[in-house]
C-alpha positions as CSV (number, residue, x, y, z in Angstrom):
1,M,-35.0,38.5,7.2
2,R,-31.5,38.9,8.3
3,K,-30.7,35.7,9.5
4,I,-31.4,34.1,6.4
5,P,-28.2,35.6,4.6
6,A,-26.4,35.7,7.4
7,L,-27.4,31.5,8.0
8,L,-25.8,31.4,4.5
9,L,-23.0,33.5,5.1
10,L,-22.3,31.1,7.7
11,A,-22.8,27.9,5.9
12,A,-20.6,29.0,2.8
13,L,-17.5,30.1,5.5
14,G,-17.8,26.9,7.1
15,A,-18.3,24.8,4.0
16,C,-14.7,27.0,2.8
17,T,-12.6,25.7,4.9
18,S,-9.9,22.6,4.7
19,T,-7.9,20.4,7.0
20,P,-4.3,20.9,5.4
21,Q,-3.2,17.9,3.7
22,T,0.3,16.2,5.9
23,P,2.9,14.4,2.5
24,K,4.2,12.0,2.8
25,P,7.9,11.7,3.6
26,A,10.1,11.0,0.6
27,A,10.4,7.2,-0.3
28,S,13.3,5.5,0.9
29,S,14.7,1.8,2.7
30,A,14.7,1.0,5.9
31,A,18.9,1.8,5.5
32,G,17.9,4.9,3.8
33,T,19.0,4.7,-0.1
34,A,16.4,5.6,-2.9
35,A,14.1,3.5,-3.8
36,A,12.5,3.8,-7.3
37,E,8.8,1.9,-8.6
38,V,9.4,-1.1,-10.3
39,P,7.2,-1.2,-13.5
40,L,5.9,-5.1,-13.1
41,T,5.3,-7.4,-16.1
42,D,2.8,-9.6,-16.7
43,A,4.4,-12.4,-15.9
44,E,6.0,-11.3,-12.8
45,R,2.1,-10.0,-11.7
46,S,0.9,-13.2,-12.3
47,T,4.2,-14.5,-9.7
48,I,3.0,-12.2,-7.2
49,E,-0.2,-13.0,-7.0
50,A,0.1,-17.1,-6.9
51,A,2.7,-16.9,-4.1
52,V,-0.4,-14.8,-2.1
53,R,-3.1,-17.2,-2.6
54,A,-1.1,-19.9,-1.7
55,R,0.2,-18.4,1.6
56,A,-3.3,-17.2,2.4
57,G,-4.4,-20.2,1.0
58,Q,-6.8,-18.4,-0.9
59,P,-6.8,-19.6,-4.3
60,S,-8.9,-16.8,-6.3
61,A,-8.3,-14.0,-4.1
62,P,-8.9,-10.9,-6.5
63,F,-5.9,-8.2,-5.4
64,R,-6.6,-4.7,-5.6
65,T,-3.1,-2.8,-5.3
66,I,0.9,-4.2,-6.3
67,I,3.8,-2.0,-5.8
68,A,7.0,-2.7,-6.1
69,Q,10.4,-0.6,-5.8
70,R,14.1,-1.8,-6.5
71,D,16.2,0.2,-3.7
72,R,20.3,0.7,-4.3
73,G,21.0,-3.1,-4.1
74,G,19.0,-4.3,-6.1
75,S,16.4,-5.7,-4.2
76,V,12.7,-5.4,-5.3
77,T,10.5,-5.2,-2.3
78,V,7.0,-5.5,-3.5
79,C,3.4,-4.0,-1.3
80,G,0.2,-4.5,-1.9
81,Y,-3.8,-5.3,-1.2
82,F,-5.7,-8.3,-1.5
83,N,-8.9,-9.5,-0.3
84,P,-8.9,-13.0,0.3
85,G,-13.0,-13.0,2.0
86,S,-12.9,-11.1,5.1
87,G,-11.7,-7.5,3.6
88,D,-8.8,-5.6,2.4
89,T,-5.8,-7.6,3.1
90,P,-2.1,-6.4,2.9
91,F,1.1,-8.5,2.0
92,V,4.8,-7.8,1.6
93,G,8.2,-9.4,-0.2
94,T,11.0,-9.9,-2.5
95,L,10.4,-10.4,-6.0
96,S,14.0,-12.0,-7.5
97,E,15.4,-13.6,-10.0
98,G,11.4,-14.7,-11.0
99,A,10.2,-15.9,-7.8
100,F,8.1,-14.2,-5.3
101,I,9.0,-14.4,-1.4
102,V,6.5,-13.5,0.7
103,T,7.0,-12.2,4.0
104,D,4.7,-11.3,5.7
105,V,0.7,-11.2,5.0
106,G,-1.8,-9.0,7.3
107,G,-4.8,-10.6,8.8
108,A,-4.9,-10.1,12.7
109,P,-4.8,-6.0,13.6
110,E,-0.9,-6.9,14.6
111,R,-0.1,-8.4,11.1
112,T,-1.7,-5.9,9.6
113,I,0.5,-3.2,10.7
114,A,3.6,-5.2,10.8
115,T,3.4,-5.6,7.2
116,Q,2.1,-1.9,7.2
117,K,4.9,-0.9,8.3
118,A,7.2,-3.0,6.6
119,C,6.2,-1.5,3.4
120,H,6.7,2.2,4.9
121,G,10.3,1.0,5.6
122,A,11.0,0.2,2.0
123,G,9.8,3.7,1.5
124,I,5.9,1.8,-0.1
125,Y,2.8,4.0,1.0
126,I,0.1,1.3,-0.1
């Protein structure tokens, strides 16, 4: 009979432990200047989605995340994920004067890592 309460106590204590969370680094661009998140208009989102879909050759790929940040120089970097049919794939590019230029799109592991690093370098954690 003493084993049951002891086992319950061990199970309760085991469930209370947690892993400390590592905070994300402060947002900053590759040049070390502070960046500010930019809200995107519907038109800008449509422009970004069209450019990424064209680059990937997937005209109906759905998007999951799109985040834009403006650095102190005024440049707007956009990062996000879309699904071209093979799972979530990251992308990065620059939004300027109503146009979006895709810099990179993930896919193969090395492209995915390079794309995510480019986003992290701009202070965007997708």
